C-alpha positions in Angstrom: -14.7 -10.6 51.1 -12.1 -11.8 49.0 -9.5 -9.1 47.6 -7.7 -9.5 44.3 -5.0 -6.6 43.7 -3.1 -7.4 40.3 -2.7 -5.5 37.4 -3.5 -8.2 34.9 -6.8 -7.4 34.1 -7.6 -11.4 32.7 -6.4 -12.1 36.0 -9.4 -10.2 38.0 -11.9 -11.1 35.0 -11.2 -14.8 36.0 -11.2 -14.2 40.4 -14.4 -12.8 39.9 -16.0 -15.4 37.3 -14.6 -18.3 40.1 -15.7 -16.8 43.4 -19.2 -15.5 41.3 -21.7 -16.1 43.8 -19.9 -16.8 46.9 -19.4 -13.5 48.2 -18.1 -9.9 47.6 -14.9 -9.4 46.0 -13.3 -6.6 45.7 -11.0 -6.0 42.2 -8.4 -3.6 42.4 -5.6 -2.9 39.6 -3.1 -1.3 42.4 -2.8 -0.8 46.0 -3.3 3.0 45.5 -7.0 2.2 44.1 -7.5 0.1 47.4 -6.7 2.3 49.7 -8.6 4.8 47.4 -11.6 2.6 48.1 -11.0 1.9 51.7 -10.3 5.3 52.9 -11.9 8.0 50.8 -10.5 11.4 51.6 -12.9 13.2 53.7 -15.0 16.6 52.2 -12.8 19.1 51.8 -9.9 17.2 52.0 -7.3 16.3 49.3 -8.9 14.6 45.9 -9.3 11.4 45.5 -8.5 9.6 42.0 -12.2 8.3 41.6 -14.7 10.8 40.7 -18.5 9.9 43.1 -21.2 9.1 40.5 -24.0 9.3 41.7 -26.6 7.3 40.0 -30.6 8.0 38.9 -32.5 7.7 41.4 -35.0 4.4 41.7 -38.5 4.8 43.0 -39.1 2.9 46.1 -41.9 0.9 45.4 -42.8 -1.5 42.7 -41.5 -0.6 39.1 -43.2 -1.7 35.9 -41.4 -2.8 32.4 -44.5 -3.9 30.1 -44.9 -7.4 32.0 -41.9 -7.4 34.0 -42.4 -6.1 38.0 -39.8 -5.1 40.0 -40.6 -5.5 43.6 -37.2 -4.3 45.4 -39.0 -4.0 48.7 -40.9 -7.3 48.4 -37.8 -9.0 47.0 -39.6 -10.1 44.1 -39.8 -10.0 40.1 -42.5 -11.4 37.8 -42.7 -11.6 34.5 -46.5 -11.8 33.3 -47.4 -13.0 36.7 -44.5 -15.6 37.1 -41.9 -15.1 39.8 -38.6 -15.1 38.0 -35.6 -16.8 40.0 -33.1 -13.7 40.4 -30.5 -13.1 43.0 -29.9 -9.9 44.7 -27.7 -8.5 42.2 -29.7 -9.2 39.1 -32.6 -7.9 40.9 -30.9 -4.6 41.5 -29.6 -4.2 38.3 -33.1 -4.7 37.1 -34.7 -2.3 39.4 -31.8 0.2 37.8 -32.5 -0.6 34.3 -36.4 -0.3 34.3 -36.6 2.8 36.7 -38.2 5.9 35.2 -37.3 7.5 33.7 -35.5 5.1 31.0 -31.7 6.2 30.5 -28.6 4.5 29.7 -26.8 3.7 32.7 -23.4 4.1 32.7 -20.7 1.2 34.3 -20.0 3.8 36.7 -23.5 4.9 37.7 -24.8 0.4 38.0 -21.4 0.1 40.2 -22.3 2.6 42.7 -25.9 2.1 42.5 -25.7 -1.9 43.2 -22.2 -2.4 44.7 -22.5 0.4 46.5 -18.8 1.1 46.3 -16.4 3.2 44.3 -15.8 2.6 40.5 -12.5 1.9 40.0 -12.3 1.7 36.1 -12.9 -2.2 36.3 -16.0 -3.3 34.4 -15.5 -6.7 35.1 -17.9 -7.3 37.5 -21.0 -5.1 36.2 -20.2 -7.4 32.6 -20.3 -10.7 34.4 -23.4 -9.4 36.1 -25.0 -8.3 33.4 -24.2 -11.2 31.0 -26.0 -13.8 33.8 -28.9 -11.5 33.9 -29.0 -11.4 29.9 -29.3 -15.5 30.2 -32.2 -15.6 32.4 -33.9 -12.7 30.5 -33.6 -14.3 27.3 -35.8 -17.4 28.1 -38.4 -15.1 28.6 -40.9 -14.8 24.9 -41.6 -11.1 24.2 -39.3 -10.4 28.0 -37.2 -7.0 27.9 -33.8 -6.9 26.6 -30.5 -5.3 28.3 -28.7 -3.7 25.2 -24.7 -2.2 25.3 -24.0 0.8 24.7 -20.5 0.5 23.5 -18.4 2.5 25.9 -20.9 3.8 28.0 -23.1 1.3 29.5 -26.5 -0.8 29.2 -30.2 0.2 28.6 -33.1 -1.9 28.6 -35.2 -1.9 25.7 -38.8 -0.4 25.6 -41.4 -2.8 26.4 -43.0 -4.2 23.5 -46.4 -3.0 22.8 -49.9 -5.2 23.0 -51.3 -6.7 20.0 
């Protein structure tokens, strides 16, 4: 695990990009954020600076979105029956985005659901993972597209209707 503590957002983004795929990277603006993440207050205790965000529930079985199937248990994603080479993080992001009901997922919700951590206001990790996912989805003819809802988060386009 790598811990990066700096107030400079560009440094945190560069560290996340350079260490992407090597292992977990924790990125914080200051030690107070790191402490809040590592040592959350017990229930009924003093409030932390970061409010918990509960993500929408995700079905346990395979989830479909047109010709896209995400089987989290089987660790498999297919498009028109062909497997897609996605990382665990990309698979989890996609499972969240296509999970019914279709909603706009906030940065906070995605971070809590995929990385199982407290969101500390730095969306660089989420942006980076979405960028990699978009790159892989772009090659799929008529495939799903991830759209940014500015200032909020991400959503997936509805599946195209058969002709």
